[in-house]
N, C-alpha and C positions, 0 to 999 in steps of 0.2 A: 369480414374486412377488418384489418388491423388499423388502429388509430396511430398514425405516424407520430403525432405529438406525444402520445403516451410512451411509445417505444423510445423516442429521443430523451424524454424526461427521466425515464427509469435509468438509462445509461448514464446520463449526466449526473444524476443524484448519486449513483454508486461510484462515480469516478472521483468524488471529493476526497475520499480516503487515499486513493492512488496519488492524487495531486499533493496532498499533505505529506505523504511518505516521500515523494520525490523531492519536495522542498527540503525535508530533513536529511535525506540520503545524499543529496546533491552538494553538500558542503565540502566534500573532498574534491580535489582536482580530478577531472574526468574528461574523456574525449567523447566525441559524438557517438562512437561505437559503444561506449559504456551506456550512454543515454538510450541508445537504440535497444541494447540488450535488456536494460531495465524495463523499458517501455513494452517490449515484447513479452517479457516475463509477467509484468503487471497485467497487461491486457489479456494475455493467455490465461493467467490464473483466474481473473474475474470471469472470463467466458467459461472456462472449464468448471469452476465451482458453481456457477449459476446453472449450467447444464446438469451437473451432478445433483444439485438440489432438486431440479425438475424431475429427474428420474428416481430420486430417493423416496419421495412420497412423505406423507404425514406421519407414518409410523416411525421412521427413522428420526425425523426432526423432533418428535416428542421426546425421544431418548437423548438426542444430541443437544437440545435446547437448554437443558439444565446446566451444562458446563461449557458450551462453546465460547461464552464471553470470558471465561477463565483462561482458555487456550489463547485467545487473542491477546488478552492482558499480559500473560506470562511471556509470550513471544516478543511482543512489542516492547514491554518493559525491559527485557533482557538486552535487546538491541539498544534501547535508550540508555541503559546503564553503561554499556560498553562505549557508546559514543560520548557520554559524559566523561568517562575515564580518559578517553583519547583527547578530548577537548581540554581537560584540566592539565594533562601532561604537556600539551602544546603550549598552553598559557605559561606554565612553569618553565618551559624550555627544556624539559627532560627528554623530549623527543625531537629536538631541533634538527639533528642530522638526519633522523628518520623521516621527519615530516616533509623535507624537501623532495624525497623520493617516494612519498606515500602514493600508493595506488588507490584506485576506486575500490569500493567494498567488494568482498569476495562474492562469487556467484551464490554460495550457500546463504550468505546474509541477505542478498537481494531476493533469493527465492523465499526465505522465511518471511521477510517483510511483505512480499507480493501476496503470499497466501494468507498471512495474518490479516491483512487489510481487505481480503476478499471474502471473509466469512459472512458478511452481510449479503453478499450475492447468493450465498447458499439458500438463505431464507427467501429471498426474492425468487430464486429458481423454483423452490417448493411451491410458492404461491402461484407462479406461472403454470406449473404442472397441474396443480389442483384446479385452477380455473379453466384449464383447457385452451389457453391462449396459444397462438403459434409461437414456438420457441425460437426459431431461427432469427427473426428480426430482432427480438429482444436480446438474444445472446450476442449477435453481431454488434448491436448498439452498445451493450455493456462492455464488450471487449475493446471496441474501437474508441469509445470515450475514455476508458482507462488508459489505453495506449497513448492517445494524444494529450491527456491530462498529465501523464508522467513526463512526456517530453517537455511540456510547458513548465511543469514544476522544476525539472532538472535545469532548464535553461535559466529560469529566474534565480535558482539557487547558485548557479555558476557565476552569474553577474554579481550577486550579493556577496558571495564568498570571497571574492577578490578584495572587497572593501572591509569585511568584518573579520576575516582570518579565522583563528581558532574559536572566537566567540560564536561564529555561525555554527560550528560543530555542537556547541552547548545549546544553542537555540534549536537546532535540529533535533537534539536529544529530547529537549523539552516538548517539542511538537509531537514526537513519537510517544512520549509518556502521556501526554494529554489524550492522544488517540487511544492508547491502552486503557486509560481511565474511562473514556467515553464508552468503549466496548464493555467494560466491566459494569459500569453504572446502568447502561441500557439493558444489560442482561439480567440484572438483579431484580 
């Protein structure tokens, strides 16, 4: 019998990074369809990576564990640097005509952030596979929590971005860089 509290807590804890990334990425003007795409990508990445972790086993994680934190750090730091550049350009007014027509982040950037923030789910998946716990409830919980946390983070960011303007882009970049450092420090 699966402990429902444990299933819900694993999903909730892993969704914190999806929520933080959504706050950071939501600083650009976006429609609900952008939010939904990001939430589906984020929830899907979390579920897929946790499932891959469960089937990968301990042998692969032993090889991957020595550098997975560097992968997360580099990907998130690159996105944070790009967002910092965009925010500084907006503050200086060099992108003024472009910023009015600015679209939401590219699908490629959304995909990178979704997978970079889901690497913790890989380790959780490995532990689920090793302990023999039923995968389906945990993977569903992980994916659904990430999905709804992303929607919540994007909604909060949309409200705040109207008030903070380009500064929120810099704040979002800072949040992503802190996430990158967290992954790096936890992995060392």
